[in-house]
C-alpha positions, 0 to 999 in steps of 0.5 A: 400171545396174539396181539388181537387178544390184547385190549387197546385200553389205555387205563395204565398208559402214562407215557407221552403219545409222541414216541420217538421215531427211533422206537419204531425203527428199533422195533422193526429192526430188532423186535421187542427187546423190552417185553410188556406186562399184561394181565388177564381180564375177562375173556382177554388181556389188558396192558400194564406196561409198554402201550406205545410198543404194542401200538407200534407192533399193531400198526406194523401188522405184527400178530404175535409178541412175547410178554409177561402175563400177570393175574392182576396189575402189580404196583411194584412192576408199574412203578418200576416202569414209571421210573424207567419212563422218567429216566428216558424222558418219556413222561410228561406232566399229565403222565406224572399226574396220572401216575399219582392218580393210579397210585392212590385210586387204583393201587391204593398204596399207603400215604408214605409210599405215595408221597416218597415216590411222587417227590423222589421220582416224579418230582411233583410239588407237595401241593399237587400230591395232596390235592384230590380235587385238582387231580380229578379235574386234570384226569377229566381233561379232554384228549387233545388238551392232555396230549398237548400238555404232555407233549409240550411239557406245560408247567404245573402252574399253567395246568393248575390255572386250567383246572380252575376253569369250568369244563365248558371253557376247557372244551373251547380250549380243546377245540382250538388245539384240535384245529390249529398248531399252538406254540408253547409260549403263545399257549401260556399267554392265552391261558393267562388271559383266559384265566383273567377273563374267567375270573373277571366274570365274563360269559363263555360266549366271548371266547366261544365265538372266536374263530382263527386260522393260526395261533397268533390270530387266536392270541390277538383275539383273546388279548383284545377280549382281556383288554378291550381298551387295547383294541381302541388304542391299537386302531388309533396307533395304527392310524397315526403310524400310517400318517407318519410312515413315508418313503424310506421312513418307518415307525416301529411301535410295540404291538402290545404297548409293552415297551416304553419307546418307539423306533424310527427307521430311516432307509438310506441307500448308497445312491441317496442324498443323505441330507435329503433323507435326513430331512424326513426326520426333521419334517416328521409331525411332532405332535402326532408322534407325541400322541403316539408315544403317549399311548405307551 
């Protein structure tokens, strides 16, 4: 089959986009060991399985491949393929949800079959399996967001919070992911705060105006919007810390006021007079230190 006759449409694609380098190396070295299933549609063909493999072959300039040709998409072949993807850890949370969507909306399998496969193979929670509204919202997420959720294996709890946000809020989050790399733990905290900001009734303009070059700055800005009193206290705390800090003495204050104590660090090198250095502790402004601790 000529690859040029096969559409690049990803309607049945459920696997992650970040396929391992070993897959590319294997295809270039040994060719196609697992043959894809395609099916006739109009003047050409659509892909049922092995989307990533066919993409790699296209990218390497290979023109012809062996494949199985079906008259129409087959549910049994598709589900076997999904089970194999699960075994290989090539299916993320969005891929699992897309499988659920295809089982119900396209293949229209019976409820017992759908429920059994989703629980036994996909390991989906029951409340997700029965929530068509939630499923439709996730299927409508923009590409960058869905790709991130899959690649980073974001929990269904976070995805559910995202699904409760309006589309325009989702678009803002998607734009952030298009512009900067966001670490998983920071992403989770950002979404927790965004969800609280939305439930509080804030206008979307408060997050639309955010510009940042890294995920730490993004989180700090979102956190400040979620807790406006935090930024005022932070300025006061920073001012006191700058007064308390001195040569060889540093006050370590929890950045997000999430610890019940401060740490005072005293640097003493081998050439220092220990007595003189320790005096720095006794000379610290106690009233300012008490005020700083009161912020916690």
